[in-house]
C-alpha positions as CSV (number, residue, x, y, z in Angstrom):
1,M,-52.2,21.3,49.2
2,L,-49.5,19.0,47.8
3,V,-50.0,18.2,44.1
4,E,-48.1,15.7,42.0
5,V,-46.4,17.5,39.0
6,G,-48.4,15.5,36.4
7,R,-51.7,17.0,37.8
8,L,-50.6,20.5,37.0
9,L,-52.3,20.1,33.6
10,E,-55.6,20.4,35.5
11,E,-57.4,23.5,36.8
12,P,-57.0,25.2,39.1
13,F,-53.3,24.3,39.2
14,S,-52.5,24.9,35.5
15,T,-53.1,28.7,35.8
16,A,-50.3,29.0,38.4
17,L,-47.9,27.0,36.2
18,A,-48.5,29.2,33.1
19,Y,-50.0,32.4,34.4
20,P,-52.1,34.1,33.1
21,R,-52.9,32.1,29.9
22,P,-52.2,28.4,30.3
23,S,-52.2,26.3,27.1
24,S,-51.6,22.6,26.7
25,D,-48.2,22.9,24.9
26,I,-46.8,25.4,27.5
27,L,-48.0,23.3,30.4
28,E,-46.5,20.1,29.0
29,K,-43.2,21.8,28.4
30,R,-43.1,23.2,31.9
31,I,-44.0,20.0,33.5
32,A,-41.2,18.4,31.6
33,E,-38.9,21.1,32.9
34,L,-40.0,20.6,36.5
35,R,-39.3,16.9,36.2
36,S,-35.9,17.5,34.7
37,L,-35.1,19.7,37.7
38,G,-36.0,16.9,40.1
39,I,-39.3,18.4,41.2
40,T,-42.0,15.8,42.0
41,H,-44.7,17.9,43.7
42,V,-45.9,21.5,44.0
43,E,-47.3,22.6,47.3
44,F,-50.0,25.3,46.9
45,C,-49.5,27.5,50.0
46,G,-48.5,31.0,50.8
47,R,-49.6,34.6,51.3
48,K,-51.2,35.2,47.9
49,A,-54.3,33.9,46.3
50,L,-54.2,33.0,42.6
51,G,-57.6,32.0,41.6
52,K,-58.6,29.1,43.8
53,V,-55.0,28.2,45.0
54,R,-52.5,29.9,47.3
55,V,-49.0,30.8,46.1
56,L,-45.9,32.3,47.8
57,G,-45.8,35.3,45.5
58,K,-46.8,36.8,42.2
59,G,-44.9,39.6,40.4
60,H,-44.5,41.1,37.0
61,V,-42.1,38.4,35.8
62,G,-43.2,35.2,37.6
63,V,-45.2,33.2,40.1
64,V,-43.4,31.8,43.1
65,L,-44.5,28.4,44.3
66,A,-43.4,25.9,46.9
67,G,-42.1,22.6,45.5
68,R,-40.8,19.2,46.7
69,T,-38.0,17.2,45.3
70,A,-37.8,13.4,45.2
71,S,-35.9,13.4,48.5
72,G,-38.7,15.5,50.1
73,E,-36.7,18.7,50.3
74,K,-39.0,21.8,50.2
75,V,-37.8,24.4,47.7
76,A,-39.0,27.6,46.1
77,L,-39.9,27.6,42.4
78,K,-40.1,30.8,40.4
79,V,-42.1,30.1,37.2
80,R,-42.0,32.7,34.4
81,R,-45.2,34.3,33.5
82,V,-46.4,33.7,29.9
83,D,-46.8,37.4,29.5
84,A,-43.5,38.4,31.1
85,D,-41.4,41.2,29.6
86,R,-38.5,38.8,29.2
87,A,-38.1,35.6,27.2
88,T,-36.2,33.7,29.9
89,L,-35.2,33.8,33.6
90,A,-31.5,33.3,32.7
91,H,-30.5,36.9,33.7
92,E,-32.1,36.6,37.1
93,A,-30.4,33.3,37.6
94,E,-27.0,34.9,36.8
95,M,-27.7,37.8,39.2
96,L,-28.7,35.4,42.0
97,K,-25.6,33.3,41.4
98,L,-23.6,36.5,41.8
99,A,-25.4,37.4,45.0
100,N,-24.8,33.9,46.3
101,S,-21.1,34.4,45.8
102,V,-21.0,36.8,48.7
103,G,-23.5,34.9,50.8
104,V,-26.6,36.9,49.9
105,G,-30.0,35.7,48.6
106,P,-31.7,32.4,48.5
107,R,-29.4,29.7,47.2
108,L,-29.9,29.0,43.5
109,I,-30.2,25.2,43.2
110,A,-31.0,24.8,39.4
111,H,-32.8,26.5,36.6
112,T,-34.2,26.4,33.1
113,D,-35.3,29.3,30.9
114,D,-38.8,29.2,32.6
115,V,-38.1,27.9,36.2
116,L,-35.7,28.8,39.0
117,V,-35.3,26.3,41.8
118,M,-34.1,28.0,45.0
119,E,-33.7,27.5,48.7
120,F,-37.0,27.9,50.5
121,V,-36.9,31.0,52.6
122,E,-39.7,31.5,55.1
123,G,-40.4,34.2,57.6
124,P,-42.1,37.5,58.3
125,T,-41.5,40.5,56.1
126,L,-39.2,43.2,57.5
127,R,-42.3,45.4,58.2
128,E,-44.1,42.5,59.9
129,W,-41.1,41.7,62.0
130,L,-40.6,45.3,63.1
131,S,-44.3,45.5,63.9
132,S,-43.8,42.6,66.4
133,T,-41.6,45.1,68.4
134,P,-38.4,43.1,68.8
135,G,-36.1,44.3,71.6
136,A,-33.7,47.1,70.8
137,G,-30.6,44.8,71.1
138,E,-32.1,42.1,68.8
139,A,-33.3,44.7,66.3
140,S,-29.9,46.3,66.1
141,R,-28.1,43.0,65.6
142,I,-30.4,41.9,62.8
143,L,-30.4,45.3,61.1
144,L,-26.6,45.3,61.3
145,R,-26.5,41.9,59.4
146,L,-28.9,43.3,56.8
147,L,-26.8,46.4,56.2
148,E,-23.7,44.2,56.0
149,K,-25.4,42.1,53.3
150,C,-26.3,45.2,51.3
151,W,-22.6,46.4,51.6
152,R,-21.5,43.0,50.2
153,L,-23.7,43.4,47.2
154,D,-22.4,46.9,46.7
155,S,-18.8,45.6,46.9
156,I,-19.3,43.3,43.9
157,G,-21.2,45.9,41.9
158,L,-24.6,44.2,42.0
159,D,-27.7,46.4,42.5
160,H,-30.8,44.6,43.8
161,G,-33.0,47.5,42.5
162,E,-35.9,47.2,44.9
163,L,-34.5,47.9,48.4
164,S,-35.9,51.4,48.6
165,R,-39.3,49.6,48.6
166,A,-38.2,46.6,50.7
167,H,-41.7,45.7,51.9
168,S,-41.6,42.2,50.4
169,H,-37.9,41.9,49.4
170,V,-36.5,41.3,52.9
171,L,-37.7,38.4,55.0
172,I,-36.6,37.6,58.6
173,Q,-36.0,33.9,58.4
174,G,-36.9,32.1,61.6
175,W,-37.4,35.6,63.1
176,R,-33.6,35.8,63.4
177,E,-31.8,36.1,60.1
178,P,-32.4,38.8,57.4
179,R,-32.7,37.4,53.9
180,I,-32.8,39.5,50.8
181,V,-35.0,37.9,48.1
182,D,-36.3,38.5,44.6
183,F,-33.5,39.5,42.3
184,E,-35.6,39.9,39.1
185,S,-34.8,43.6,38.9
186,A,-31.1,43.2,39.8
187,S,-28.3,44.4,37.6
188,D,-24.5,44.5,37.5
189,R,-24.5,47.2,34.9
190,R,-25.7,50.2,37.0
191,R,-24.1,51.8,40.0
192,P,-25.2,49.8,43.1
193,S,-27.3,51.5,45.7
194,N,-28.2,48.7,48.1
195,L,-26.9,50.2,51.3
196,T,-28.3,53.7,50.6
197,S,-31.6,52.3,49.5
198,I,-32.1,50.1,52.6
199,C,-31.0,52.9,55.0
200,Q,-33.5,55.3,53.3
201,Y,-36.2,52.7,53.8
202,L,-35.3,52.0,57.4
203,F,-34.3,55.3,58.8
204,I,-35.7,58.1,56.6
205,S,-39.0,56.9,55.0
206,G,-40.5,53.4,54.7
207,V,-40.6,51.9,58.2
208,S,-38.7,54.7,60.0
209,G,-41.6,55.3,62.4
210,L,-41.7,51.7,63.5
211,L,-37.9,51.6,63.9
212,E,-37.8,54.8,65.9
213,A,-40.3,53.3,68.3
214,I,-37.9,50.4,68.9
215,L,-34.4,52.1,68.8
216,G,-35.3,55.6,69.6
217,P,-34.8,58.7,67.4
218,R,-31.9,58.8,65.0
219,D,-30.1,61.9,63.5
220,R,-31.4,61.8,60.0
221,D,-29.2,64.6,58.8
222,A,-26.1,62.6,60.0
223,I,-27.3,59.5,58.3
224,I,-27.9,61.4,55.0
225,R,-24.4,63.0,55.2
226,A,-22.8,59.6,55.9
227,L,-24.7,58.0,52.9
228,R,-23.6,60.8,50.6
229,T,-20.0,60.2,51.5
230,Y,-20.5,56.4,51.1
231,K,-21.9,57.0,47.6
232,R,-18.6,58.5,46.6
233,D,-16.5,55.8,48.3
234,M,-18.0,52.4,49.1
235,A,-14.9,51.3,51.1
236,E,-15.1,49.8,54.5
237,G,-14.4,53.0,56.3
238,A,-17.3,54.8,54.7
239,F,-19.5,51.8,55.5
240,R,-18.5,51.9,59.1
241,S,-19.4,55.7,59.2
242,V,-22.9,54.8,58.0
243,L,-23.2,52.3,60.8
244,E,-22.1,54.9,63.3
245,A,-24.6,57.4,62.0
246,C,-27.4,54.7,62.2
247,G,-26.4,53.8,65.8
248,L,-25.4,50.3,64.9
249,A,-21.6,50.3,65.0
250,R,-21.4,49.2,68.7
251,H,-23.1,45.9,67.7
252,I,-20.3,44.9,65.4
């Protein structure tokens, strides 16, 4: 459902723009912000139901919507919840810019205190993709790229913060490219653990059963030892040792 920005004052659309308590002053301010960012329409679609409309996502901090620019480009909009535990989305924007500097995350296009405009990323979640039983070669190549992206984040000291629970934080765009999304919990002030978190999710807990059915069994003790070494020294050599333990090094 494609809705012109001015109609967001109306229910059931207004709740999504100022969730969970829309008021006329907040709605008018946010509509003005969307227009200033070049957004002409909001497209109500996605996995999640929010009242009578569909949205791309809903978290503790914001609601994620699809938007359209004047040129027709489809973008993702993260709109801050009225009851969020932070006054602005400025920190998340800075963390996403930092991730973008090493080619990770949806591209940040523009932002205000209440709205992030980002590249639209679409695809199955990591679990859904694994459940489709990709071939061993394809799975290995895509997981290698995912681990490389986690290492890049580690190398710049940016911790995503949610990759040990990667259920909805990794999408496989076009069923071919792993994309790490949702940097609302990210920080550059704590020790990063992106690679160790995603390896734990993939090979030790999380989706390890699904992955083992595709790639065959892995030596978990060897993976744990390699990750412990990596925690002490996040250099390229330690990273390659993790890839070896995970059985992915031959796909480099």
